[in-house]
C-alpha positions as CSV (number, residue, x, y, z in Angstrom):
1,M,-0.2,-0.2,0.0
2,G,2.9,2.5,-0.2
3,G,3.6,4.9,-2.3
4,R,5.4,8.6,-3.1
5,A,2.9,11.1,-2.4
6,G,5.5,13.3,-3.8
7,T,5.9,17.2,-2.9
8,L,2.8,18.5,-1.6
9,K,2.6,20.7,1.1
10,G,1.0,18.1,4.4
11,V,1.5,14.8,2.5
12,P,3.9,12.6,4.0
13,E,6.9,11.5,1.5
14,R,6.2,7.9,1.7
15,S,2.5,7.4,2.0
16,E,-0.5,5.3,2.5
17,R,-4.0,6.1,0.2
18,L,-6.6,6.0,3.7
19,F,-10.4,6.2,2.0
20,A,-13.2,8.2,4.6
21,Y,-16.3,8.1,3.8
22,G,-17.9,8.8,7.3
23,T,-16.1,10.4,10.8
24,L,-12.7,10.6,9.3
25,Q,-13.4,13.8,6.9
26,L,-14.2,15.7,9.7
27,E,-11.7,18.4,10.8
28,A,-12.1,17.9,14.4
29,V,-11.7,14.0,14.3
30,Q,-8.3,14.7,11.4
31,T,-7.2,17.4,13.9
32,A,-7.2,14.9,17.3
33,T,-6.5,11.9,14.8
34,F,-3.2,13.1,13.1
35,G,-2.5,16.5,14.2
36,R,-3.5,18.2,11.1
37,R,-6.4,19.3,8.7
38,L,-6.1,16.7,6.1
39,T,-6.7,17.5,1.8
40,G,-7.7,14.7,-0.5
41,T,-9.5,13.9,-3.6
42,R,-12.5,12.5,-3.7
43,D,-13.5,9.1,-4.9
44,A,-15.8,6.3,-4.2
45,L,-16.0,2.7,-2.7
46,P,-18.6,0.2,-4.7
47,G,-20.1,-2.7,-3.5
48,F,-20.3,-1.4,-0.3
49,E,-23.4,0.4,2.0
50,L,-23.5,2.5,4.6
51,A,-24.9,0.9,7.8
52,P,-25.5,2.5,11.3
53,L,-22.6,1.8,14.1
54,E,-23.5,2.7,17.5
55,I,-20.5,4.1,19.0
56,Q,-19.8,2.9,23.0
57,D,-16.5,4.0,23.9
58,E,-17.4,7.5,24.8
59,A,-14.0,9.0,23.8
60,V,-14.5,8.4,20.2
61,V,-17.7,10.3,20.4
62,A,-16.5,13.2,22.4
63,V,-13.6,13.7,18.9
64,S,-16.1,13.1,16.7
65,G,-19.3,14.7,18.6
66,K,-21.5,12.0,17.6
67,A,-22.8,8.6,19.3
68,E,-23.7,6.9,16.0
69,H,-21.3,6.9,12.8
70,T,-21.7,4.4,9.7
71,M,-19.7,1.9,8.6
72,A,-19.1,0.3,5.5
73,R,-21.1,-3.1,5.0
74,F,-19.7,-5.3,1.7
75,T,-22.3,-6.3,-0.4
76,G,-20.6,-7.0,-3.3
77,R,-23.3,-5.6,-5.3
78,A,-22.4,-2.8,-8.2
79,S,-25.3,-0.2,-7.3
80,D,-24.0,-0.2,-4.0
81,V,-21.3,2.4,-3.7
82,I,-20.6,5.1,-1.3
83,S,-19.1,8.2,-1.7
84,G,-16.1,9.7,-0.1
85,T,-12.4,10.9,0.4
86,V,-9.1,9.6,-0.2
87,F,-6.4,11.5,2.1
88,A,-2.6,10.4,1.7
89,V,-1.3,9.7,5.4
90,S,1.8,8.2,6.7
91,P,2.0,4.6,8.0
92,D,2.7,6.4,11.5
93,E,-0.3,8.1,10.6
94,I,-2.7,5.1,9.9
95,Q,-1.8,3.8,13.0
96,S,-3.5,6.4,14.6
97,A,-6.9,6.1,12.7
98,D,-6.8,2.4,14.0
99,Q,-7.0,3.5,17.4
100,Y,-9.3,5.6,16.3
101,E,-11.2,3.4,15.0
102,V,-13.6,0.6,17.6
103,A,-13.2,-2.6,17.4
104,A,-16.9,-3.3,14.9
105,V,-14.9,-2.2,12.1
106,K,-12.0,-3.9,10.4
107,R,-9.3,-1.9,8.2
108,V,-8.9,-3.2,4.6
109,V,-7.5,-3.1,1.3
110,V,-10.4,-2.3,-1.1
111,V,-10.2,-1.3,-5.0
112,L,-12.1,2.3,-5.2
113,Q,-14.6,3.3,-8.7
114,S,-11.2,5.5,-9.7
115,G,-9.1,1.9,-9.5
116,A,-7.1,3.3,-6.8
117,R,-5.8,1.0,-4.1
118,A,-6.6,2.3,-0.4
119,W,-7.0,1.4,3.5
120,A,-10.7,1.6,4.2
121,Y,-12.2,0.4,7.5
122,V,-15.8,-1.4,6.9
123,D,-17.7,-3.6,9.3
124,A,-15.8,-6.7,10.1
125,R,-18.4,-8.9,10.0
126,H,-18.8,-8.3,6.1
127,T,-15.9,-7.8,4.4
128,P,-15.0,-9.1,1.4
129,S,-13.0,-12.1,1.9
130,S,-15.6,-13.4,4.4
């Protein structure tokens, strides 16, 4: 998943792609999780639908301001598409995102509508390989 991000300001030299479709797109969550505001490119995740996720972790609720998040649930149907944003983040920032996310989701590699491969957090019970 690694790659060169170029010399864009604020983009790590060695970066990973992270597809976000929910609270990781919020400036407050980015600042708390990554220590900076992220800039990204719009993209979409085919074969997944959004499902509600009640958040029990008070620390996550405090950061996001929301007790209900959404998670991507794999369906395999081409008609199901989730819009979101692809961000370039460092490997350390991926680890920070792992700490922010709750146990109900799992980080997996996905292929986006653009053809790019990226990490995404999806419903741990409904992943492409299950």
